[in-house]
C-alpha angles and dihedrals in degrees: 000000000000118000119224117224125196111227116224106199127172108260114170118233108290119249117220125210130180127208128208123254102261101209102035106056141337090232100043116166117264121264112234109221131190124187131191125191106240094189135261134265142178114268111182107303097343139062117240129191128212118228117193106207130191124181142174118254124239118228109250097017115142097193145350134224133192141207134180125215112206124213090260091056096255113144122215110198112207096182119206117011132183122251139267094015142009142171118236125194114206134180113257109236098169141294116316143080119329108195119208117204122192120196125198117211130200117242109284093019128102138171089269093048131250 
């Protein structure tokens, strides 16, 4: 029987950034985002880390999407996510800052457009 080990890798505190709601207003209120490192594990040939994300909702938003920017600049697009919290799995590329960006979208809008 194979034993499963939980990998504890150094992941710097996660930075959180909010983006405005593109179709509702040019000066939409900020989205407050909090991120907790949920640990890392082996997944096939790579290591992935779990990010537990919570964020404030924007009045009038129809949906939300998320992306993570790794320390090496790679962007992982997670597409639509549920509010007010979600779990994101991202490839581990090394210690550093993993930036979570949450986008609010007006009803009928999406990251790919109408």
